[in-house]
N, C-alpha and C positions, 0 to 999 in steps of 0.2 A: 597571353594574356596575364598572367599575374606580373609577369616581369615587368609589363608596364604600369598597374598599377604600385609595385614598389618603388618604380622611378617617381611616378606622379607624387607619391606620399610626404618625399623631403622637400619638392616645390610648394606645395601647399603648406607644409609646416613653414617653409621660409618665409610665405605672402604673410600669414598670421605673424608670424613672430615680428616682421616688418610691419604690419599693420597695427600692432600692439606697442611697437615702439614709437611708431609716430603719435600715436594717443596717447601713450606717458608723456613726448616731449611736449604735445599740446597742452596738456595738464599740466606739466611744469612751467610752461610760459605762462598761463592763466594764474596757477597758483603762489609759483612766488612772489610776483609783484604784490598779489594779497596779502600774502602773510609780511613781507618786508612793510606794507602800509599798515598793516595790524601791529606791527612791532613799533612802528613810528609814535603810532598813536598812542600805543602804552606808556612809552618815555615822555612824550608830551604831557600826557594825559594829568600826570603828578603838579607840571607848572598849571595847565590850565583849572584844573581843582581849587589850587591855592588863590587863584586869582577870580575866579568865580565868589571864593568864600569871602575873599576882601571885597567886591563889587558889593557884595550881598549885603555885607557890613555896613562899609560906606554910604549906600544906597542909604541907608535908613536912618542914618546919622547926618547926612548932607543937609537937610532942609533945615537944622537948628544952628548950623554954620553961619549964617550974616547977621553978623550983629551981636554973635556970642563975645563973650567976656572970656579970654583966654587965660588970662595972667590970673582972674578970681580959678578959673580951673584948675589949674596947675598949683596955685600960691594958697589957696584957702584951707583949712582943715575944717571947714564950718558944710558938713551934708545936710541939706535940708529940702529935698525934692518935693517936699506935700506941705513945705509953710503957706498958709494962706495970705500971709503979710508980705513975704519978699522971698520967692523960694532962692535958693543957693546951691550951687553944684561944684564944689570943691573937693578934689580927690586926692589931696596932700596926705591926709591921714588914712585912706586906701592906698596910696603908692609905697607911704611908711609903714603899714601892717603886711604888706608883699611884700616888700623888703625885707624887713626884721622877720618872719617867717621863712622865706626864702635862705637867706644865709642864716639862720639859727638850724634848719634842717642839714645844710649843706657842713656846717662846723662838725655835725655827726656823722652824716651819713659818708661825706669822703674819706676820713680816716676808716673807717670801719670798712665801706665797701672796698676800698683799693688793699686793706691789710688781708680780707677774707680773697679776693681775686688770686693776692699774693700764695697765698696758703694754698686755696685749691690747685693752683698751676705750680707749683714748687713744690711744697711739702705735704701734699695729701695724695695718698695713694688708694689706689683699689678700691674695696667694696665704703669705705670710710668716704670717697670723693663724692661715688655716686648719691650716698644719703644725703651729703652738703647740697650737691646740685638738685637732687631732687627737692629739697625745702627751701632752698632760695626761690626754684622757679614756682614751689606752689605759694610762696610769699608773694611773689609778683601774680598772681592768679587770686590773690583777695580782693572782693571788689572794695573801692573806696569809701561806700557806704557803712561798710561792716570795720572798716579802721575808723569810719566817727564814731560808731558804737563803740568801738574799743577805747577810744579818746574819752567817748563820754562817760560810760560806765564804769571801767576799770582804773583807766589813767586819771582822770578828776578828780577823784577822792584822793587818792594817793597824794597830787602834788597841793591839794588842799590842806591834807595834814600835815606835808613838808612846811608849806607856807605858814602855816598856823603854832607848828612846835618850834620852829628856826626864827619865828618872827621875821619873814621877809614882808616887805611892804607892797600893797596893791589890794585889790578888792577880795573878799572872801569867797571867792570861788575858785575853782579850779581850770574854768576853761580861761585858757591864755596863749599868750606868742608861745608858751616853753610847751605847751600839752600842743600844739599846732605845729611845732617843729618836730619833737619827737615822734609824733604819727607821719609827719612828711620824711623823717628822716629814714622810717622804716618802709614806706613806700619808697623811697629812692633806691633803697641799698641794692636791690634784686638788680637794679638798671645798670648801676655802676658796678656790679661784681660781673652780672653775665659781660658785658662788653669790655671792662678790665681785662678777664682772664682771656677770652680771644684776643686781644691785644700782646697779651704776654705770651700765649700759643704762637702765635704768629712769627716771635724772635726767633730765630733759625738755631738748630741746637749746637750748632759749631761757635755759637759764640761762651754759649757756655763749656762747653767743651775747653777751647781756647781758654778761657777764665780759671777753670778747676785745672789744667796745665801750669798756670802762671802761680798757682798754689792759693786762688781767692777762695775765701767762705763761702758759703752759701748765701749768708744776707750780702757781702760783699758784692757775689754775684746779682744780687736782687738790687740794691741801690747803686752798684756801679756800671753794670751790662743792661740787664732788663730794662731798669725805669728809663735813662736814655736812649734805648733802642725801642723801646712802644711809646715812647712820649706822646705821638700823636692819636695812636689808639686809647690812651689814659685819661687826656686831654678830651676826647670825645666824648669818653663814658661818664665823667664830671659835667661836663656841659649837657648831657643828657640826662641825668641827675637834676640839674640847674632849672631844664625845661618842663621835667615832670613837676616839681616842686611848683614854679610860678603858674603854672595849667593847672593846678588840681584845683576842685571846687567842693564836692561834697563833704570832703573829710575835713578842709578847713572850713566850712562853713557853721559845722557841728562844733569844732574843737576851739575856736578863737576865742569865743564869747561875744562875738559879735556885735563889739562896739565899736562906732566911728570917732577914736581918737589916736592920736599920735603916741605908740606906745613909747614908754622910757624904759620898762624893765620886763624882765622874761614874765612875770607876776599878771603884767595886764594885759585886758581883753584888748582885741583889737581887730579888725576887718579888712579884707583883700578885696581885689578889683573883683577876682571871679566870683566869690560868694556876694559879693552886691548885685552883680548881674543876675546870681539865681534866684536871690530873697527878692527881689523887688520887680525883676521884667515879667512875672506872672498879673503883679497887681496894678501897674502904669499901665494909663489911660493909652492905646494904642495911637499912635499919631501925634502924642503929648509931644511938650518937651521933655518928662522925665523919660517918659519912652526914648526919644531920641537922643538923651545925654546918655543911657545907659549902653545904647550902639554906640557912641562916641567913644565909652568906655572901652567897648568891644577893639574898637580902631586903635585905643593907644595900647591894651593890651597886645594886638597883634603886632603893635611896631616893636613893642619892648622885646618879645618873642625873636620877632626878624632882627632885630640888631644883636642878641644875643646869639642867635646862629651866625651874622655876619661877623661879630668879634671872633666865633670860634673858628672861622673859615680863616679869617686875617692872621689868626694866631698859628694856627696848624701851617698855613702857605710861609711863615715867617720863620717857623722852627725848619722847615723842610729845605727855606732858602739858606740858611744858617749852617746846614749841613753836609751843603753840596761846597 
């Protein structure tokens, strides 16, 4: 009797194993398509979200497009949306302010950011490297409103003192293009450093070893080996910094002086596209022309950032094509 039980136990366990295997197979057949569908949705969701944002912004701006004077919109520097006589919606001064602040900040941020990326990646080791990386990450974590306070309270009086001491032309105020450019440069440097360092670290060590074997110095390795090998990533770092500068709102709103004019000097106040939307959308009558034009500015801003990314993609592909 005992022998019969012993013989029956393996057969029962085999049946249980077979049933468990069938259950797991059915579960896999159900789960695998579901997981694949979820992954596909996550992949396409980024495109869907961008299209949804563009649709929302364009929908609010669309009613004003019929009969709208686009020539005045892009070529006039007069922004008088609340005029009782004749409202004008020229964004040339806003485009000029955005361009001046962005270019000024990149002239400062790109050499500092790429230089810091090279130093951290190639010349800095041990504890010093970790301290620098943590410090840069902390700079990236500072809210833009805090940067705005720094520009107004700390940097503004310094720039005003410099202007009055050396007699630079411009209004007697410390909130201007230079102030916003300095603040935006500090805000963009962490992005450029992080992405630039990753690009340099991605270069194989065999490149460095081969250059050393040929007698190259460390600086020759940097600008003759690493920069050409990592140019795609370094270009991406710079363009991410440009995107950060174009899209920044609160710090620019606080530091530029908020004057609608085409800036001709570093000490001139200005206003950007993003600052205009942030400052006036809350006061504009919902559904009115002023409200619609602000959303139209949002469409322009969306198009500008899209164009920057498109040019970056074309440039990177061109670089890759020339390497083949």
